[in-house]
PANU-276746 format. One line per 2 residues: number of its first residue (from 1); their letters; for each residue x, y, z of N, C-alpha, C. Coordinates in steps of 0.2 Angstrom, whole numbers, plus 5000, padded with zeros to 4 digits. Example, Ala and Ser with C-alpha at 12.3 -4.5 7.8 and 13.67 -1.06 7.14 Angstrom:
1 = as = 5066,4972,5039,5062,4978,5039,5066,4984,5039 ~ 5064,4989,5035,5068,4995,5036,5064,5000,5039
This chain:
1 = xx = 5194,5457,4782,5191,5463,4782,5190,5466,4790 ~ 5191,5473,4790,5191,5475,4797,5183,5479,4798
3 = xx = 5179,5476,4803,5172,5479,4806,5174,5486,4809 ~ 5172,5490,4808,5171,5497,4811,5166,5496,4817
5 = xx = 5169,5498,4823,5162,5497,4828,5159,5504,4827 ~ 5152,5501,4828,5147,5508,4827,5148,5512,4834
7 = xx = 5151,5509,4839,5151,5512,4846,5157,5515,4848 ~ 5163,5514,4843,5169,5519,4843,5167,5527,4847
9 = xx = 5163,5530,4841,5162,5537,4843,5160,5537,4851 ~ 5156,5533,4853,5153,5534,4860,5157,5531,4865
11 = xx = 5164,5526,4864,5168,5526,4867,5172,5531,4868 ~ 5175,5534,4863,5180,5541,4863,5176,5546,4865
13 = xx = 5170,5548,4864,5167,5555,4866,5165,5552,4873 ~ 5164,5547,4876,5162,5545,4883,5169,5546,4888
15 = xx = 5173,5545,4884,5181,5546,4890,5180,5553,4891 ~ 5179,5557,4885,5180,5564,4886,5176,5566,4890
17 = xx = 5168,5565,4889,5163,5568,4893,5162,5565,4901 ~ 5162,5559,4900,5159,5556,4908,5163,5552,4910
19 = xx = 5170,5550,4908,5175,5545,4910,5174,5538,4907 ~ 5176,5534,4913,5176,5526,4911,5167,5525,4911
21 = xx = 5163,5528,4916,5156,5524,4915,5154,5525,4909 ~ 5154,5530,4904,5150,5530,4897,5156,5526,4893
23 = xx = 5163,5524,4894,5166,5522,4890,5164,5514,4890 ~ 5164,5511,4896,5161,5504,4898,5154,5504,4893
25 = xx = 5149,5508,4895,5144,5507,4890,5144,5506,4884 ~ 5150,5511,4880,5151,5511,4873,5154,5505,4872
27 = xx = 5158,5503,4876,5160,5495,4874,5155,5490,4873 ~ 5151,5490,4879,5146,5486,4878,5143,5486,4871
29 = xx = 5140,5492,4869,5136,5491,4862,5141,5489,4858 ~ 5147,5490,4858,5152,5488,4852,5151,5481,4852
31 = xx = 5153,5477,4859,5152,5470,4859,5145,5467,4854 ~ 5140,5470,4856,5132,5468,4854,5134,5470,4846
33 = xx = 5136,5475,4843,5136,5474,4836,5140,5470,4834 ~ 5146,5468,4835,5150,5464,4832,5148,5457,4832
35 = xx = 5144,5455,4839,5142,5449,4838,5135,5448,4831 ~ 5133,5454,4832,5126,5455,4826,5131,5453,4819
37 = xx = 5136,5457,4818,5140,5456,4810,5141,5449,4809 ~ 5144,5446,4815,5147,5438,4814,5141,5433,4814
39 = xx = 5134,5436,4815,5129,5430,4814,5127,5428,4822 ~ 5129,5429,4826,5128,5427,4832,5122,5430,4835
41 = xx = 5117,5426,4839,5112,5428,4843,5114,5432,4847 ~ 5110,5436,4850,5110,5443,4855,5105,5442,4859
43 = xx = 5105,5439,4866,5099,5440,4871,5095,5447,4870 ~ 5089,5446,4872,5084,5453,4871,5087,5458,4876
45 = xx = 5089,5455,4881,5092,5458,4887,5099,5459,4889 ~ 5103,5458,4883,5109,5459,4884,5112,5466,4886
47 = xx = 5109,5471,4882,5112,5478,4886,5112,5479,4892 ~ 5107,5475,4896,5105,5477,4902,5108,5472,4905
49 = xx = 5111,5467,4904,5115,5462,4907,5119,5464,4913 ~ 5123,5468,4912,5128,5471,4917,5125,5473,4923
51 = xx = 5119,5477,4922,5115,5479,4927,5110,5477,4931 ~ 5108,5469,4929,5104,5467,4933,5108,5462,4937
53 = xx = 5106,5462,4944,5109,5459,4950,5109,5453,4948 ~ 5113,5449,4950,5114,5441,4950,5110,5437,4955
55 = xx = 5107,5431,4953,5103,5428,4959,5108,5425,4963 ~ 5108,5425,4969,5111,5421,4973,5109,5414,4974
57 = xx = 5113,5408,4974,5112,5401,4973,5111,5400,4981 ~ 5107,5396,4982,5104,5394,4989,5111,5392,4993
59 = xx = 5112,5392,4999,5117,5390,5003,5116,5384,5006 ~ 5122,5381,5005,5121,5374,5007,5126,5373,5013
61 = xx = 5123,5370,5018,5125,5369,5023,5133,5366,5023 ~ 5138,5367,5028,5144,5363,5027,5143,5357,5032
63 = xx = 5145,5351,5031,5144,5346,5035,5145,5347,5042 ~ 5149,5351,5044,5150,5353,5051,5145,5357,5054
65 = xx = 5141,5361,5051,5135,5365,5051,5130,5361,5052 ~ 5130,5356,5050,5125,5350,5050,5125,5347,5056
67 = xx = 5130,5345,5056,5132,5340,5062,5130,5344,5070 ~ 5133,5351,5069,5132,5355,5074,5123,5358,5075
69 = xx = 5122,5357,5069,5114,5358,5071,5109,5352,5073 ~ 5112,5346,5071,5108,5340,5073,5110,5341,5081
71 = xx = 5116,5340,5083,5119,5339,5089,5113,5343,5094 ~ 5111,5348,5092,5106,5353,5098,5101,5349,5099
73 = xx = 5097,5345,5095,5090,5342,5095,5094,5336,5099 ~ 5086,5336,5104,5087,5332,5111,5079,5329,5111
75 = xx = 5074,5330,5107,5069,5327,5107,5065,5327,5101 ~ 5058,5323,5101,5056,5322,5095,5052,5329,5093
77 = xx = 5051,5334,5095,5049,5342,5094,5055,5343,5091 ~ 5062,5343,5093,5067,5345,5091,5069,5344,5083
79 = xx = 5068,5336,5082,5068,5333,5076,5063,5336,5071 ~ 5056,5335,5074,5050,5339,5070,5052,5346,5067
81 = xx = 5055,5349,5072,5056,5356,5070,5061,5358,5064 ~ 5064,5352,5065,5071,5353,5059,5068,5351,5052
83 = xx = 5063,5345,5053,5060,5345,5045,5056,5350,5044 ~ 5052,5354,5048,5047,5360,5047,5053,5365,5044
85 = xx = 5058,5365,5047,5063,5371,5044,5065,5369,5039 ~ 5064,5363,5035,5067,5360,5028,5076,5358,5030
87 = xx = 5077,5358,5037,5084,5356,5036,5085,5348,5037 ~ 5083,5345,5031,5083,5337,5032,5089,5332,5034
89 = xx = 5095,5335,5031,5100,5332,5034,5101,5332,5042 ~ 5101,5337,5044,5102,5338,5051,5096,5334,5055
91 = xx = 5091,5333,5052,5084,5329,5054,5087,5322,5055 ~ 5089,5320,5049,5091,5313,5049,5096,5312,5053
93 = xx = 5101,5316,5054,5108,5314,5058,5104,5314,5066 ~ 5100,5320,5068,5098,5321,5074,5095,5314,5076
95 = xx = 5090,5312,5073,5086,5306,5074,5090,5298,5074 ~ 5096,5299,5070,5100,5294,5069,5104,5292,5077
97 = xx = 5106,5300,5078,5109,5300,5086,5106,5298,5092 ~ 5098,5300,5092,5094,5300,5098,5092,5291,5098
99 = xx = 5092,5289,5092,5090,5282,5091,5096,5277,5095 ~ 5101,5279,5095,5107,5276,5097,5109,5277,5104
101 = xx = 5103,5281,5109,5103,5283,5115,5098,5278,5119 ~ 5101,5271,5123,5098,5267,5125,5093,5270,5130
103 = xx = 5093,5277,5132,5087,5280,5137,5081,5285,5133 ~ 5083,5283,5125,5077,5286,5122,5072,5282,5122
105 = xx = 5065,5285,5123,5060,5280,5125,5056,5279,5118 ~ 5054,5284,5115,5049,5283,5108,5052,5282,5102
107 = xx = 5055,5275,5101,5059,5274,5096,5055,5274,5089 ~ 5049,5272,5090,5044,5270,5084,5042,5276,5080
109 = xx = 5042,5284,5085,5039,5288,5081,5046,5293,5080 ~ 5052,5291,5081,5057,5295,5080,5060,5291,5073
111 = xx = 5059,5285,5072,5060,5282,5065,5055,5283,5060 ~ 5049,5284,5062,5044,5288,5057,5048,5295,5055
113 = xx = 5050,5300,5059,5053,5306,5058,5059,5306,5052 ~ 5063,5300,5054,5069,5297,5051,5067,5297,5044
115 = xx = 5062,5290,5043,5060,5289,5038,5056,5296,5032 ~ 5054,5301,5036,5052,5306,5032,5057,5310,5031
117 = xx = 5063,5312,5035,5067,5315,5032,5071,5312,5027 ~ 5072,5306,5026,5076,5302,5019,5070,5303,5013
119 = xx = 5064,5302,5015,5060,5304,5009,5061,5312,5005 ~ 5061,5316,5012,5062,5323,5009,5070,5324,5005
121 = xx = 5074,5320,5005,5080,5319,5003,5080,5316,4998 ~ 5075,5312,4995,5074,5308,4990,5078,5302,4991
123 = xx = 5078,5299,4996,5083,5294,4998,5077,5287,4998 ~ 5076,5284,4993,5070,5278,4996,5071,5274,5000
125 = xx = 5077,5270,4998,5080,5265,5001,5081,5265,5009 ~ 5084,5271,5011,5085,5270,5018,5078,5272,5022
127 = xx = 5073,5277,5018,5067,5278,5021,5062,5273,5023 ~ 5064,5268,5016,5060,5261,5018,5063,5256,5022
129 = xx = 5070,5257,5024,5073,5254,5030,5071,5256,5036 ~ 5069,5263,5038,5068,5266,5043,5060,5263,5043
131 = xx = 5055,5264,5039,5050,5262,5041,5048,5255,5044 ~ 5053,5251,5039,5053,5242,5042,5055,5242,5049
133 = xx = 5061,5247,5051,5061,5246,5058,5057,5248,5063 ~ 5053,5254,5062,5047,5255,5065,5043,5251,5067
135 = xx = 5041,5247,5061,5037,5240,5060,5039,5236,5066 ~ 5046,5234,5066,5048,5229,5071,5050,5231,5077
137 = xx = 5049,5239,5080,5050,5240,5085,5046,5237,5090 ~ 5049,5234,5097,5045,5232,5102,5041,5236,5105
139 = xx = 5035,5234,5107,5030,5237,5111,5025,5242,5107 ~ 5026,5242,5100,5023,5245,5096,5016,5243,5094
141 = xx = 5011,5248,5095,5002,5246,5093,5004,5242,5086 ~ 4997,5237,5086,4997,5232,5080,4996,5238,5074
143 = xx = 4992,5242,5075,4989,5247,5069,4995,5252,5067 ~ 4999,5253,5073,5006,5258,5071,5011,5254,5067
145 = xx = 5011,5248,5069,5016,5244,5066,5013,5243,5058 ~ 5007,5243,5056,5005,5240,5050,5006,5247,5046
147 = xx = 5005,5253,5049,5006,5259,5044,5014,5258,5043 ~ 5018,5257,5047,5024,5257,5045,5026,5252,5040
149 = xx = 5025,5245,5041,5026,5242,5038,5024,5241,5030 ~ 5018,5244,5030,5014,5245,5023,5018,5252,5021
151 = xx = 5020,5255,5024,5024,5262,5021,5030,5259,5018 ~ 5033,5256,5022,5039,5253,5019,5039,5248,5011
153 = xx = 5032,5245,5011,5030,5242,5005,5030,5247,5000 ~ 5027,5252,5001,5023,5257,4996,5029,5260,4996
155 = xx = 5034,5262,4996,5042,5266,4996,5044,5260,4991 ~ 5045,5254,4993,5049,5250,4988,5045,5249,4982
157 = xx = 5039,5249,4981,5035,5248,4975,5034,5255,4972 ~ 5037,5260,4973,5036,5267,4970,5041,5268,4965
159 = xx = 5041,5273,4961,5045,5275,4956,5046,5281,4956 ~ 5053,5284,4958,5054,5291,4959,5049,5295,4964
161 = xx = 5049,5290,4971,5044,5295,4975,5037,5294,4973 ~ 5035,5291,4970,5027,5292,4967,5025,5284,4965
163 = xx = 5018,5282,4967,5016,5277,4967,5009,5277,4960 ~ 5009,5272,4956,5005,5274,4949,5001,5268,4951
165 = xx = 4993,5269,4953,4989,5263,4953,4988,5261,4947 ~ 4987,5254,4947,4985,5248,4943,4978,5246,4941
167 = xx = 4974,5247,4947,4967,5247,4946,4964,5251,4950 ~ 4957,5252,4947,4952,5258,4951,4949,5253,4956
169 = xx = 4948,5257,4962,4943,5253,4967,4936,5251,4964 ~ 4934,5246,4966,4927,5244,4965,4922,5248,4969
171 = xx = 4916,5249,4967,4911,5253,4971,4908,5249,4978 ~ 4910,5253,4983,4910,5251,4989,4914,5247,4993
173 = xx = 4921,5247,4991,4926,5242,4993,4928,5246,5000 ~ 4928,5253,5000,4929,5255,5006,4924,5258,5011
175 = xx = 4918,5256,5009,4913,5257,5013,4910,5251,5018 ~ 4911,5245,5016,4908,5240,5019,4914,5233,5019
177 = xx = 4914,5231,5025,4921,5226,5024,4917,5220,5022 ~ 4921,5214,5019,4921,5208,5017,4918,5203,5023
179 = xx = 4913,5201,5023,4912,5197,5030,4908,5191,5028 ~ 4912,5185,5033,4910,5178,5030,4902,5177,5032
181 = xx = 4899,5174,5027,4891,5173,5029,4890,5168,5032 ~ 4885,5166,5036,4884,5160,5038,4876,5160,5037
183 = xx = 4873,5153,5037,4866,5152,5036,4862,5157,5040 ~ 4857,5159,5038,4854,5165,5040,4849,5162,5046
185 = xx = 4847,5155,5046,4843,5152,5052,4848,5146,5055 ~ 4849,5146,5062,4853,5141,5063,4851,5135,5062
187 = xx = 4854,5131,5059,4852,5123,5059,4854,5119,5065 ~ 4850,5114,5065,4853,5109,5069,4859,5107,5069
189 = xx = 4861,5105,5074,4867,5100,5074,4869,5096,5071 ~ 4873,5094,5066,4873,5087,5063,4879,5084,5067
191 = xx = 4877,5077,5066,4879,5073,5070,4887,5072,5069 ~ 4893,5071,5074,4898,5071,5072,4901,5066,5065
193 = xx = 4905,5069,5061,4908,5065,5057,4912,5059,5059 ~ 4911,5052,5056,4915,5046,5059,4921,5048,5057
195 = xx = 4926,5045,5062,4934,5045,5061,4936,5042,5054 ~ 4940,5046,5050,4940,5043,5043,4937,5044,5038
197 = xx = 4931,5048,5039,4926,5049,5033,4929,5056,5030 ~ 4932,5054,5024,4936,5059,5021,4932,5063,5017
199 = xx = 4926,5063,5016,4921,5067,5012,4917,5071,5019 ~ 4919,5070,5024,4912,5074,5027,4913,5082,5028
201 = xx = 4907,5085,5027,4907,5091,5027,4910,5096,5032 ~ 4912,5102,5032,4915,5106,5037,4909,5107,5043
203 = xx = 4912,5107,5048,4908,5108,5053,4902,5112,5053 ~ 4905,5119,5050,4900,5125,5049,4901,5127,5041
205 = xx = 4897,5130,5038,4897,5132,5032,4899,5138,5032 ~ 4903,5141,5028,4906,5146,5029,4907,5150,5021
207 = xx = 4904,5154,5019,4905,5155,5012,4909,5163,5011 ~ 4913,5165,5005,4914,5170,5004,4909,5174,5001
209 = xx = 4907,5180,5002,4903,5185,4998,4908,5190,4997 ~ 4910,5191,4990,4913,5197,4987,4912,5196,4980
211 = xx = 4908,5203,4978,4906,5204,4972,4911,5210,4968 ~ 4915,5210,4972,4920,5216,4968,4925,5214,4962
213 = xx = 4924,5220,4956,4925,5219,4951,4931,5226,4949 ~ 4937,5222,4947,4942,5228,4948,4944,5228,4940
215 = xx = 4945,5234,4938,4947,5235,4932,4953,5240,4932 ~ 4957,5238,4926,4963,5242,4925,4962,5251,4925
217 = xx = 4965,5252,4927,4967,5261,4929,4970,5262,4922 ~ 4965,5266,4919,4968,5271,4913,4972,5277,4914
219 = xx = 4978,5276,4911,4982,5283,4912,4981,5286,4919 ~ 4982,5283,4925,4982,5285,4931,4990,5289,4933
221 = xx = 4987,5295,4936,4992,5299,4937,4996,5296,4944 ~ 5002,5297,4943,5006,5294,4950,5005,5298,4956
223 = xx = 5004,5296,4961,5003,5297,4968,5009,5299,4972 ~ 5010,5305,4974,5017,5307,4979,5016,5303,4985
225 = xx = 5022,5301,4986,5022,5297,4993,5026,5301,4998 ~ 5030,5306,4997,5034,5311,5002,5029,5315,5006
227 = xx = 5024,5318,5003,5019,5321,5009,5015,5317,5010 ~ 5015,5317,5018,5011,5312,5021,5003,5310,5020
229 = xx = 5000,5317,5019,4994,5316,5016,4994,5313,5010 ~ 4996,5313,5006,4996,5310,4999,4998,5303,5000
231 = xx = 5002,5302,5005,5005,5296,5005,4999,5291,5007 ~ 4994,5294,5011,4989,5289,5014,4985,5287,5008
233 = xx = 4983,5291,5002,4980,5289,4995,4984,5284,4991 ~ 4990,5285,4992,4995,5280,4989,4996,5274,4992
235 = xx = 4994,5274,4999,4992,5266,5001,4985,5264,5000 ~ 4981,5268,4999,4974,5265,4998,4975,5262,4990
237 = xx = 4977,5265,4985,4979,5264,4979,4983,5257,4979 ~ 4988,5256,4983,4993,5249,4982,4989,5244,4985
239 = xx = 4984,5245,4991,4979,5240,4993,4975,5236,4988 ~ 4972,5242,4985,4967,5240,4979,4971,5236,4974
241 = xx = 4975,5238,4972,4981,5233,4967,4982,5227,4971 ~ 4985,5226,4976,4986,5220,4979,4981,5215,4979
243 = xx = 4975,5218,4982,4969,5214,4982,4967,5212,4976 ~ 4967,5217,4970,4965,5214,4964,4968,5208,4961
245 = xx = 4975,5208,4962,4980,5203,4960,4979,5197,4963 ~ 4975,5196,4970,4975,5191,4973,4968,5187,4974
247 = xx = 4964,5192,4971,4957,5188,4971,4955,5182,4967 ~ 4959,5182,4960,4958,5175,4957,4961,5168,4962
249 = xx = 4966,5170,4965,4968,5164,4969,4963,5164,4975 ~ 4962,5168,4978,4955,5168,4982,4948,5164,4982
251 = xx = 4947,5167,4976,4942,5162,4972,4942,5154,4971 ~ 4949,5152,4969,4950,5147,4966,4950,5144,4974
253 = xx = 4954,5146,4979,4956,5143,4986,4949,5142,4988 ~ 4943,5146,4989,4937,5145,4991,4933,5138,4988
255 = xx = 4935,5134,4983,4932,5129,4983,4938,5123,4981 ~ 4943,5125,4984,4948,5119,4984,4948,5114,4987
257 = xx = 4950,5109,4985,4950,5100,4988,4955,5101,4991 ~ 4962,5104,4990,4969,5102,4992,4972,5107,4995
259 = xx = 4977,5108,4998,4981,5113,5002,4984,5118,4999 ~ 4987,5116,4992,4990,5121,4989,4987,5127,4986
261 = xx = 4981,5127,4984,4979,5133,4982,4977,5137,4991 ~ 4975,5133,4994,4974,5139,5001,4981,5142,5002
263 = xx = 4985,5137,5003,4992,5140,5005,4993,5147,5000 ~ 4992,5146,4994,4995,5152,4990,4990,5157,4992
265 = xx = 4983,5157,4991,4979,5163,4994,4980,5164,5001 ~ 4981,5161,5006,4984,5164,5012,4990,5167,5013
267 = xx = 4994,5166,5010,5002,5169,5009,5000,5177,5006 ~ 4996,5177,5002,4995,5184,4998,4990,5188,5001
269 = xx = 4986,5185,5006,4981,5188,5010,4984,5191,5017 ~ 4989,5187,5019,4992,5189,5025,4996,5196,5024
271 = xx = 5001,5197,5021,5003,5204,5021,4998,5210,5018 ~ 4992,5207,5016,4987,5212,5014,4982,5214,5020
273 = xx = 4983,5210,5025,4980,5213,5031,4982,5219,5035 ~ 4990,5219,5035,4993,5223,5036,4993,5230,5032
275 = xx = 4993,5229,5024,4992,5234,5022,4984,5238,5022 ~ 4980,5233,5023,4974,5236,5024,4972,5240,5030
277 = xx = 4976,5238,5036,4977,5241,5044,4980,5247,5044 ~ 4986,5247,5039,4989,5253,5037,4985,5259,5034
279 = xx = 4982,5257,5028,4978,5261,5023,4972,5263,5026 ~ 4969,5259,5029,4962,5260,5031,4960,5261,5039
281 = xx = 4965,5259,5042,4964,5258,5049,4960,5253,5052 ~ 4958,5249,5048,4955,5242,5051,4957,5237,5045
283 = xx = 4956,5231,5048,4958,5224,5046,4951,5219,5043 ~ 4946,5224,5044,4941,5218,5043,4939,5216,5036
285 = xx = 4941,5218,5030,4940,5216,5024,4943,5209,5023 ~ 4950,5210,5024,4955,5204,5025,4952,5198,5031
287 = xx = 4950,5202,5035,4948,5195,5041,4943,5193,5039 ~ 4939,5196,5034,4931,5192,5032,4935,5187,5026
289 = xx = 4939,5189,5022,4942,5182,5018,4946,5177,5021 ~ 4950,5179,5027,4955,5175,5030,4950,5170,5033
291 = xx = 4945,5172,5036,4940,5167,5041,4938,5160,5037 ~ 4935,5161,5033,4933,5155,5029,4939,5150,5024
293 = xx = 4944,5153,5023,4949,5150,5021,4954,5146,5024 ~ 4954,5150,5030,4958,5146,5036,4954,5141,5038
295 = xx = 4947,5141,5039,4943,5136,5042,4943,5131,5038 ~ 4944,5132,5032,4944,5126,5025,4950,5122,5025
297 = xx = 4956,5127,5026,4961,5123,5026,4963,5118,5032 ~ 4960,5120,5039,4960,5117,5044,4956,5111,5044
299 = xx = 4950,5112,5041,4947,5107,5040,4949,5101,5036 ~ 4953,5102,5031,4955,5098,5026,4960,5094,5029
301 = xx = 4964,5098,5033,4969,5094,5036,4967,5090,5042 ~ 4963,5092,5045,4959,5088,5052,4957,5082,5048
303 = xx = 4953,5081,5042,4949,5077,5041,4955,5072,5037 ~ 4961,5074,5033,4965,5070,5032,4969,5066,5037
305 = xx = 4971,5071,5044,4974,5067,5048,4969,5060,5050 ~ 4962,5061,5052,4958,5056,5055,4957,5049,5049
307 = xx = 4959,5053,5043,4959,5047,5039,4964,5043,5040 ~ 4971,5046,5041,4976,5043,5041,4977,5038,5048
309 = xx = 4973,5042,5053,4973,5038,5061,4969,5032,5061 ~ 4964,5031,5056,4960,5027,5056,4962,5020,5052
311 = xx = 4966,5023,5045,4971,5017,5041,4973,5015,5046 ~ 4978,5019,5050,4983,5015,5055,4980,5011,5060
313 = xx = 4974,5012,5062,4971,5007,5066,4970,5000,5063 ~ 4969,5001,5057,4968,4995,5052,4973,4991,5053
315 = xx = 4976,4994,5050,4984,4991,5048,4987,4987,5054 ~ 4988,4991,5060,4990,4988,5067,4985,4982,5068
317 = xx = 4980,4983,5069,4974,4976,5070,4976,4970,5065 ~ 4976,4971,5059,4978,4966,5054,4986,4964,5055
319 = xx = 4990,4969,5056,4997,4966,5058,4997,4961,5063 ~ 4992,4963,5068,4993,4958,5074,4990,4952,5074
321 = xx = 4986,4951,5070,4983,4945,5068,4987,4938,5068 ~ 4983,4933,5072,4988,4927,5070,4986,4924,5065
323 = xx = 4991,4921,5062,4990,4915,5055,4993,4908,5057 ~ 4990,4905,5056,4991,4898,5056,4995,4895,5050
325 = xx = 4999,4892,5049,5002,4887,5044,5004,4881,5046 ~ 5000,4876,5045,4999,4869,5047,4995,4869,5055
327 = xx = 4997,4862,5058,4995,4861,5064,4999,4864,5069 ~ 5005,4865,5069,5008,4869,5074,5011,4874,5075
329 = xx = 5012,4876,5067,5016,4883,5066,5011,4889,5066 ~ 5012,4894,5071,5008,4899,5070,5011,4906,5073
331 = xx = 5010,4911,5069,5014,4918,5070,5008,4923,5067 ~ 5013,4930,5068,5008,4936,5067,5008,4938,5060
333 = xx = 5003,4940,5057,5003,4942,5050,5009,4947,5047 ~ 5010,4951,5053,5014,4958,5052,5012,4962,5046
335 = xx = 5017,4966,5042,5015,4970,5038,5015,4969,5031 ~ 5013,4970,5026,5015,4969,5019,5016,4975,5017
337 = xx = 5019,4974,5010,5021,4979,5006,5017,4986,5006 ~ 5009,4983,5005,5004,4989,5004,5004,4993,5010
339 = xx = 5004,4989,5017,5004,4992,5023,5011,4998,5024 ~ 5017,4994,5022,5022,4999,5023,5022,5004,5019
341 = xx = 5019,5005,5014,5019,5010,5008,5012,5015,5012 ~ 5009,5013,5013,5003,5018,5017,5004,5019,5024
343 = xx = 5009,5018,5027,5013,5021,5033,5017,5025,5032 ~ 5022,5024,5027,5027,5028,5025,5023,5034,5021
345 = xx = 5019,5033,5017,5015,5040,5015,5013,5044,5019 ~ 5009,5041,5025,5006,5044,5031,5010,5049,5034
347 = xx = 5018,5046,5035,5022,5051,5039,5023,5057,5035 ~ 5025,5055,5029,5026,5061,5022,5021,5066,5024
349 = xx = 5016,5064,5023,5009,5068,5024,5009,5072,5029 ~ 5010,5070,5035,5010,5073,5043,5015,5078,5042
351 = xx = 5022,5077,5039,5027,5082,5038,5025,5088,5035 ~ 5020,5087,5029,5018,5091,5025,5013,5097,5029
353 = xx = 5008,5092,5032,5003,5096,5036,5007,5100,5042 ~ 5012,5096,5045,5015,5101,5051,5018,5107,5047
355 = xx = 5022,5107,5042,5025,5113,5040,5020,5118,5038 ~ 5014,5116,5033,5009,5120,5032,5006,5123,5038
357 = xx = 5004,5120,5043,5003,5124,5051,5007,5129,5052 ~ 5013,5127,5051,5018,5133,5053,5018,5139,5049
359 = xx = 5018,5138,5043,5015,5143,5038,5010,5147,5038 ~ 5004,5144,5039,4998,5148,5042,4998,5151,5048
361 = xx = 5002,5149,5052,5001,5152,5060,5006,5158,5059 ~ 5010,5159,5054,5015,5164,5055,5011,5170,5050
363 = xx = 5005,5167,5047,5003,5174,5042,4999,5178,5046 ~ 4999,5185,5046,4997,5190,5050,4989,5189,5048
365 = xx = 4985,5189,5055,4978,5188,5054,4976,5181,5055 ~ 4979,5177,5055,4977,5170,5056,4977,5168,5063
367 = xx = 4974,5163,5065,4973,5163,5074,4979,5156,5073 ~ 4984,5158,5075,4991,5153,5076,4988,5148,5081
369 = xx = 4985,5149,5086,4983,5144,5090,4979,5139,5087 ~ 4975,5140,5083,4972,5134,5080,4975,5130,5076
371 = xx = 4981,5132,5072,4984,5128,5067,4990,5126,5071 ~ 4993,5128,5077,4997,5126,5082,4994,5118,5083
373 = xx = 4988,5118,5086,4984,5113,5089,4984,5106,5083 ~ 4983,5109,5077,4983,5104,5070,4990,5101,5069
375 = xx = 4994,5106,5070,5002,5104,5069,5005,5099,5074 ~ 5001,5100,5079,5003,5094,5086,5000,5088,5084
377 = xx = 4992,5088,5081,4989,5082,5079,4993,5078,5073 ~ 4996,5082,5070,5000,5079,5063,5007,5077,5067
379 = xx = 5011,5079,5070,5015,5074,5074,5014,5069,5077 ~ 5007,5069,5081,5006,5062,5085,5005,5057,5080
381 = xx = 5000,5058,5073,4999,5053,5069,5006,5051,5066 ~ 5011,5055,5064,5016,5053,5061,5020,5049,5065
383 = xx = 5020,5050,5072,5024,5046,5078,5021,5040,5079 ~ 5015,5039,5079,5011,5032,5078,5013,5029,5072
385 = xx = 5012,5031,5067,5013,5028,5061,5020,5024,5062 ~ 5026,5029,5064,5033,5026,5065,5034,5021,5070
387 = xx = 5030,5021,5073,5030,5015,5079,5027,5009,5077 ~ 5023,5009,5072,5018,5003,5069,5024,5001,5065
389 = xx = 5028,5005,5061,5032,5002,5055,5039,4999,5059 ~ 5040,5001,5064,5046,4997,5069,5045,4993,5073
391 = xx = 5038,4992,5074,5036,4986,5079,5038,4979,5076 ~ 5040,4975,5080,5041,4967,5079,5034,4964,5081
393 = x = 5033,4960,5074,5027,4957,5074,5028,4949,5076
């Protein structure tokens, strides 16, 4: 069946009266009528579609244009201006070019700009890499390095350039640091513990005073990490989450009699020190937790070394005793199986203490000198045990 177009008359009359302009308008109405007859939907503004101006797509700079723009940048201010002008590709290229210049001085700030450019381009992995490189830049202040390393960790833990908090910050967390508490009144100094007294108390009593309660965040909104101002809030949220996850191990380590719980807690607190410094500008809270735990760890290792050293004295003295067998035969007692096992065990324990000291010394915020000294003592005790084992009696 042939459908008669209602606009045929307009088309014919239009050609006679106004030429092609009216003819095209009549043809347009003809198309609309045909669509209606066939049951197809017609846009409400279809009649004006040909008269509305088309929206131009945003211009995409050619690679050659991006490279030419990037080549003009010679300073931090130039790269910052490129970011302000939303020329992110050019900013990243300019930053990379300037960082390859051995005469360029401020590599830390340039790497931060490069990381920011990657974030604007929604490139998470290169952004994290740039932040991490900024943290490792030689000559960087501790606080600046902490901001960069914490930002790198934040990017890795974010999804679609947004960080979703898992816990809510307990009241007062950002108000006052956690401080190691000492006895209110100075007590009289206790006599030094005898060598080998394995249950001797620490030389100074230090307890952890933390009453923070972390509660899971219900339907928390993701926090944007691209905008620098919003990223600060995301860093604080990540710090809260990491601290909440570490609290059970911290409390367990504070009463531990062995090194394993302390190693676990201190390994968790080390990175948290940098995150706190990057998010809050201070590391007093984590330092307040590290101080008593490192003191306890060092005390446990020192007491163990003193105990093994005292046992070695006894074993060496007993091995050198003269034993008579008959009227003319005399010889030194030497080492029995229990002695050899004890010495072998002490060598293995000293090796564990030495490795633990190396690990503790590498944790950010920990007194490396303190554990280096204890590690040296462990080597001395192990060397002495080896000499007693190899001696000829």
